[in-house]
C-alpha positions in Angstrom: 0.0 -1.2 18.1 2.6 0.1 16.9 2.2 -1.1 14.1 -1.8 -1.0 14.3 -1.3 2.7 14.6 1.2 2.8 11.7 -1.5 0.8 9.2 -4.6 3.4 10.2 -1.7 6.2 9.6 -1.9 5.2 5.6 -4.5 4.6 6.3 -6.1 8.2 6.3 -3.4 9.1 4.0 -3.9 7.0 1.2 -8.0 7.6 1.6 -7.4 11.0 1.7 -5.5 11.1 -1.1 -8.8 9.1 -3.1 -10.6 11.8 -1.6 -9.3 14.2 -3.4 -9.1 13.1 -6.8 -9.5 9.4 -7.9 -7.1 9.2 -10.6 -4.5 10.6 -8.4 -5.7 8.2 -5.4 -5.4 4.9 -7.7 -1.7 5.5 -9.4 -0.4 6.6 -5.5 -1.5 3.0 -4.2 -0.8 1.0 -7.1 2.9 2.4 -7.1 2.8 2.3 -3.8 2.5 -0.8 -3.3 3.9 -2.7 -5.8 7.6 -0.7 -4.4 7.3 -1.8 -1.1 5.7 -5.2 -1.9 8.9 -5.3 -4.3 11.2 -4.5 -1.5 9.5 -6.7 0.7 9.9 -9.6 -1.6 13.7 -9.0 -2.6 14.7 -8.7 1.0 12.8 -11.6 1.9 15.2 -13.8 -1.1 18.1 -11.7 0.1 17.2 -12.8 3.7 16.3 -16.5 2.6 20.4 -16.5 0.3 21.7 -15.2 3.5 20.8 -14.3 7.1 21.5 -10.7 8.2 20.8 -9.1 11.8 17.8 -7.7 9.8 15.2 -7.0 13.4 11.4 -8.9 12.3 10.2 -5.8 12.3 11.2 -4.3 9.6 9.7 -6.8 7.9 6.7 -6.2 9.6 6.5 -2.6 8.7 7.5 -3.2 5.4 4.1 -5.5 4.7 1.9 -3.4 6.4 3.1 -0.7 3.3 2.4 -3.2 1.2 -0.9 -3.9 2.2 -2.3 -0.7 3.4 -2.5 0.9 0.2 -3.7 -2.6 -1.3 -6.7 -2.3 1.0 -7.2 1.4 0.2 -7.4 0.4 -3.3 -8.8 -2.2 -2.5 -12.4 -0.6 -0.9 -12.4 2.4 -2.6 -13.2 0.8 -5.9 -15.9 -1.2 -4.2 -17.3 2.4 -2.7 -17.4 3.4 -6.5 -18.4 0.2 -8.1 -15.3 0.6 -10.7 -17.3 3.8 -12.5 -14.6 6.4 -11.5 -14.6 9.6 -13.2 -11.2 9.7 -15.3 -13.0 6.7 -17.4 -15.8 8.4 -18.2 -13.9 11.6 -18.7 -11.5 9.8 -21.7 
């Protein structure tokens, strides 16, 4: 239940950023998704090399933090059909 709640809170926060400004929303989602994904990948590789006492919940939370911005960016990209305002202004 805690993971679902964390997912929903992130979903709401990223959606608010998207609704305020699509360009900022896309950048925040992409940056946060890649940073958290990189940290998760690095932690998993280190865990394979040498076992640590990091709880399993850390990896689940990092997975949620990595997946949520990707889900939000995908959803809003589908809603806007890839026709963002900031692309037309350029």
